[in-house]
FIVEXSE-720779 format. One line per field, with one value per atom (N, C-alpha, C): x, y, z. Coordinates in steps of 0.05 Angstrom, whole numbers, plus 5000, padded with zeros to 4 digits. Layout:
N
x: [X	...]
y: [Y	...]
z: [Z	...]
***
This chain:
184
x: [3856	3879	3872	3879	3877	3894	3889	3905	3935	3943	3970	3970	3987	3990	4018	4020	4047	4053	4077	4086	4112	4112	4135	4146	4171	4185	4202	4201	4218	4234	4259	4275	4303	4321	4349	4367	4389	4409	4417	4418	4426	4403	4378	4355	4343	4352	4341	4318	4317	4295	4294	4317	4319	4313	4323	4317	4288	4275	4246	4230	4237	4225	4229	4253	4260	4246	4245	4232	4202	4189	4161	4157	4174	4172	4176	4195	4200	4177	4164	4141	4118	4114	4093	4099	4124	4133	4127	4132	4126	4096	4080	4051	4041	4060	4053	4046	4052	4046	4069	4064	4085	4095	4121	4133	4154	4159	4180	4190	4215	4226	4252	4255	4280	4284	4309	4314	4318	4318	4325	4339	4364	4379	4402	4412	4434	4460	4476	4502	4496	4509	4505	4520	4505	4517	4496	4505	4487	4474	4449	4434	4422	4430	4418	4390	4372	4344	4345	4330	4328	4299	4293	4267	4271	4252	4252	4223	4219	4193	4188	4163	4154	4127	4125	4100	4092	4067	4056	4031	4030	4008	4002	3978	3971	3977	3983	3989	4017	4028	4055	4056	4079	4083	4099	4088	4101	4113	4103	4113	4141	4158	4186	4195	4177	4184	4183	4192	4188	4158	4150	4122	4114	4096	4087	4060	4043	4017	4013	4027	4027	4000	3995	3973	3981	4007	4017	4044	4046	4072	4081	4106	4118	4141	4140	4160	4176	4201	4218	4231	4234	4246	4227	4217	4198	4208	4235	4245	4242	4239	4235	4208	4189	4163	4165	4183	4187	4205	4223	4242	4232	4213	4203	4172	4160	4131	4123	4123	4119	4091	4071	4044	4038	4057	4053	4044	4022	4012	3998	3998	3986	3956	3945	3917	3900	3877	3859	3850	3848	3840	3864	3888	3912	3919	3944	3954	3980	3983	4008	4017	4039	4049	4074	4074	4097	4109	4135	4150	4150	4135	4133	4121	4125	4112	4084	4077	4051	4029	4005	3981	3973	3959	3951	3937	3918	3902	3920	3939	3958	3975	3986	4003	3987	3963	3947	3939	3935	3927	3948	3973	3994	4001	3986	3992	3968	3974	3952	3946	3930	3923	3896	3882	3857	3862	3886	3893	3891	3888	3887	3916	3919	3945	3949	3971	3978	4006	4009	4034	4044	4070	4083	4110	4118	4144	4165	4171	4190	4218	4225	4252	4255	4235	4237	4239	4222	4223	4250	4261	4287	4309	4309	4330	4328	4304	4301	4308	4300	4305	4331	4337	4360	4385	4381	4403	4413	4398	4405	4379	4379	4355	4349	4352	4345	4315	4299	4270	4256	4271	4258	4240	4248	4231	4207	4210	4186	4165	4175	4156	4141	4154	4140	4117	4122	4100	4076	4081	4059	4046	4061	4050	4032	4040	4024	3998	4000	3976	3956	3965	3946	3935	3952	3944	3937	3948	3945	3953	3972	3983	3994	4007	4019	4012	4016	4010	4034	4029	4050	4069	4058	4075	4095	4086	4104	4127	4122	4143	4162	4152	4168	4186	4175	4191	4214	4208	4229	4250	4242	4262	4279	4267	4282	4302	4295	4314	4335	4329	4348	4369	4361	4379	4384	4404	4409	4413	4409	4414	4398	4412	4400	4389	4402	4393	4366	4362	4335	4315	4321	4303	4293	4312	4304	4289	4296	4281	4253	4249	4222	4206	4219	4205	4198	4215	4209	4185	4184	4161	4135	4136	4112	4104	4123	4116	4104	4115	4104	4076	4072	4046	4025	4032	4014	4012	4033	4033	4024	4018	4010	3985	3985	3962	3946	3923	3907	3884]
y: [5990	5972	5949	5925	5901	5905	5888	5890	5889	5871	5870	5864	5879	5875	5865	5843	5832	5835	5846	5851	5835	5820	5805	5816	5824	5835	5813	5812	5794	5810	5803	5816	5804	5819	5809	5829	5818	5835	5859	5882	5906	5923	5914	5929	5946	5942	5958	5944	5918	5903	5908	5906	5910	5939	5957	5986	5992	5980	5985	5976	5953	5942	5961	5971	5989	6016	6027	6052	6050	6028	6024	6023	6009	6007	6034	6049	6076	6095	6093	6110	6103	6077	6069	6078	6077	6086	6116	6131	6160	6165	6147	6150	6138	6130	6119	6090	6076	6047	6031	6007	5988	5974	5970	5958	5937	5921	5902	5898	5900	5896	5881	5862	5847	5832	5827	5813	5783	5768	5740	5734	5727	5720	5702	5688	5670	5685	5675	5688	5716	5736	5764	5769	5771	5778	5791	5810	5825	5806	5808	5791	5766	5759	5735	5741	5722	5727	5731	5751	5757	5764	5762	5770	5789	5806	5823	5824	5829	5828	5853	5862	5884	5877	5881	5879	5906	5913	5938	5932	5944	5938	5962	5962	5982	5972	5947	5934	5923	5915	5903	5878	5875	5852	5831	5808	5788	5765	5762	5741	5748	5728	5733	5715	5707	5689	5704	5691	5702	5703	5717	5720	5698	5681	5659	5663	5680	5686	5716	5728	5757	5769	5794	5809	5823	5829	5843	5829	5824	5815	5836	5844	5864	5851	5853	5841	5863	5866	5886	5878	5852	5842	5822	5828	5810	5782	5778	5752	5734	5745	5730	5715	5726	5714	5686	5682	5656	5638	5650	5635	5626	5641	5634	5634	5622	5622	5647	5670	5695	5697	5684	5686	5665	5648	5627	5639	5631	5640	5667	5681	5707	5705	5721	5720	5727	5714	5719	5748	5761	5790	5808	5797	5813	5827	5837	5853	5841	5840	5834	5859	5871	5895	5887	5892	5881	5902	5902	5917	5901	5910	5896	5915	5909	5924	5913	5891	5878	5893	5890	5901	5882	5892	5875	5849	5851	5827	5807	5816	5799	5784	5798	5785	5765	5773	5756	5730	5732	5708	5686	5694	5674	5664	5674	5667	5654	5638	5625	5642	5664	5681	5694	5699	5714	5742	5748	5775	5796	5821	5843	5848	5853	5857	5885	5897	5924	5924	5937	5937	5965	5967	5992	5986	6002	5998	6013	6003	6016	6017	5997	5997	6021	6027	6050	6076	6078	6102	6105	6084	6085	6092	6080	6087	6116	6125	6153	6173	6168	6188	6183	6158	6152	6144	6136	6127	6099	6085	6057	6042	6016	6000	5995	6016	6015	6021	6001	6004	6006	6008	6007	6031	6055	6078	6079	6074	6073	6052	6029	6008	6016	6032	6041	6060	6077	6095	6079	6057	6040	6025	6016	6002	6021	6046	6065	6071	6075	6081	6058	6033	6010	6005	6003	5993	6014	6038	6060	6051	6033	6024	6047	6065	6089	6112	6136	6160	6165	6176	6183	6203	6222	6242	6229	6208	6194	6181	6169	6157	6178	6200	6222	6233	6236	6245	6226	6200	6180	6180	6182	6183	6208	6230	6255	6253	6238	6236	6214	6195	6173	6181	6195	6204	6234	6245	6273	6286	6312	6327	6318	6316	6308	6280	6262	6235	6233	6250	6251	6262	6283	6295	6275	6261	6242	6218	6209	6187	6195	6220	6229	6231	6241	6242	6214	6194	6166	6155	6161	6153	6165	6191	6205	6196	6192	6184	6157	6138	6111	6111	6128	6131	6138	6156	6165	6146	6130	6112	6084	6078	6051	6043	6019	6007	5989	5998	5983	5970]
z: [8347	8347	8365	8357	8374	8398	8418	8443	8436	8418	8409	8379	8364	8336	8331	8316	8310	8280	8275	8248	8243	8220	8213	8186	8186	8163	8150	8123	8108	8088	8085	8065	8063	8052	8050	8064	8074	8087	8070	8082	8067	8058	8060	8051	8073	8097	8120	8134	8133	8146	8176	8189	8217	8224	8208	8212	8209	8190	8186	8211	8222	8246	8269	8272	8294	8291	8267	8262	8269	8261	8267	8297	8311	8340	8353	8344	8355	8350	8327	8321	8340	8345	8363	8392	8399	8425	8429	8409	8409	8415	8407	8411	8437	8454	8480	8481	8460	8459	8470	8477	8486	8461	8460	8435	8442	8421	8422	8393	8389	8362	8363	8344	8344	8317	8309	8284	8289	8267	8267	8240	8242	8217	8225	8204	8208	8204	8186	8179	8169	8181	8173	8147	8126	8100	8083	8068	8050	8030	8027	8008	8020	8044	8057	8067	8065	8075	8106	8114	8143	8150	8175	8185	8209	8213	8237	8246	8272	8284	8301	8300	8317	8329	8355	8369	8379	8376	8386	8402	8427	8444	8462	8472	8492	8520	8523	8548	8548	8571	8572	8554	8541	8523	8538	8542	8558	8541	8517	8499	8489	8486	8479	8456	8439	8417	8390	8369	8343	8338	8316	8310	8290	8298	8281	8268	8280	8269	8267	8248	8247	8237	8246	8236	8210	8208	8184	8176	8150	8139	8119	8122	8105	8089	8063	8046	8032	8039	8027	8001	7997	7972	7959	7935	7922	7916	7914	7909	7933	7957	7981	7981	7966	7964	7952	7933	7921	7938	7954	7969	7996	8008	8034	8034	8054	8057	8073	8059	8074	8086	8074	8085	8106	8112	8132	8159	8169	8194	8193	8171	8168	8173	8191	8198	8174	8171	8148	8146	8168	8168	8169	8164	8166	8140	8139	8117	8106	8080	8067	8053	8061	8049	8033	8007	7991	7972	7971	7952	7926	7907	7881	7860	7835	7814	7808	7820	7814	7828	7816	7829	7852	7872	7895	7887	7868	7860	7847	7831	7816	7836	7856	7876	7893	7901	7918	7904	7877	7862	7864	7867	7868	7896	7916	7944	7957	7977	7992	8017	8012	8035	8030	8052	8051	8060	8068	8079	8057	8065	8047	8037	8011	7999	7990	7996	7988	7976	7953	7939	7934	7931	7924	7911	7892	7879	7896	7919	7938	7926	7910	7898	7880	7864	7846	7861	7882	7899	7912	7923	7936	7917	7893	7874	7865	7860	7851	7873	7897	7918	7934	7939	7956	7940	7915	7898	7904	7921	7928	7935	7932	7938	7967	7983	8012	8015	8016	8014	8041	8063	8089	8094	8087	8092	8074	8048	8031	8040	8048	8055	8081	8098	8122	8115	8095	8086	8077	8063	8053	8076	8095	8119	8134	8138	8152	8137	8111	8095	8097	8096	8096	8124	8143	8170	8190	8187	8206	8235	8237	8263	8278	8264	8275	8256	8265	8249	8230	8207	8188	8201	8216	8229	8249	8262	8281	8266	8243	8227	8218	8208	8199	8221	8245	8268	8274	8273	8279	8257	8232	8210	8213	8220	8224	8247	8268	8290	8286	8267	8262	8242	8221	8200	8203	8190	8192	8165	8164	8140	8116	8093	8068	8069	8084	8086	8099	8119	8133	8113	8098	8079	8058	8046	8024	8035	8059	8071	8078	8087	8093	8067	8046	8020	8010	8015	8008	8023	8049	8065	8054	8050	8040	8012	7995	7968	7967	7982	7983	7996	8015	8028	8007	7989	7968	7945	7940	7917	7924	7949	7957	7942	7932	7918	7936	7945	7964	7950]
***
């Protein structure tokens, strides 16, 4: 792991963008890493574009700004790719993790990035397992598979402690399924 890894999440209100950022930070915290996670959005309404940010480091984190040059960009809603410049500032050796039905090469061809691209149909997984397009847990499974920023077991532990009962069970299944279905 680099001294500090910065992750920028893009999505729409109601998809669990802020929760995904928080779950990633909590998983890293379980592993003894230093973390910082916070959202950025305007008017709070379902469907509005929002961003969330997570920093993970082995050292104290002193920066307090949004993330402008991320190591990882995570896109929870494929329509945001057309609406915003999601790859802006993304490091050439970074990762773009996207919820889409497209293959990684197909998505990368339409974007101005040298970063590695990983895709997963998180919407399908969420609808089948959760019954709603809440793609935050499936996208975390894909993020872990690609980047190995945190261990899969750490994400599962955090999901288990965040949700309860059946909701925890189906979210864990969503994480694991996306981990295995990620197209790298």
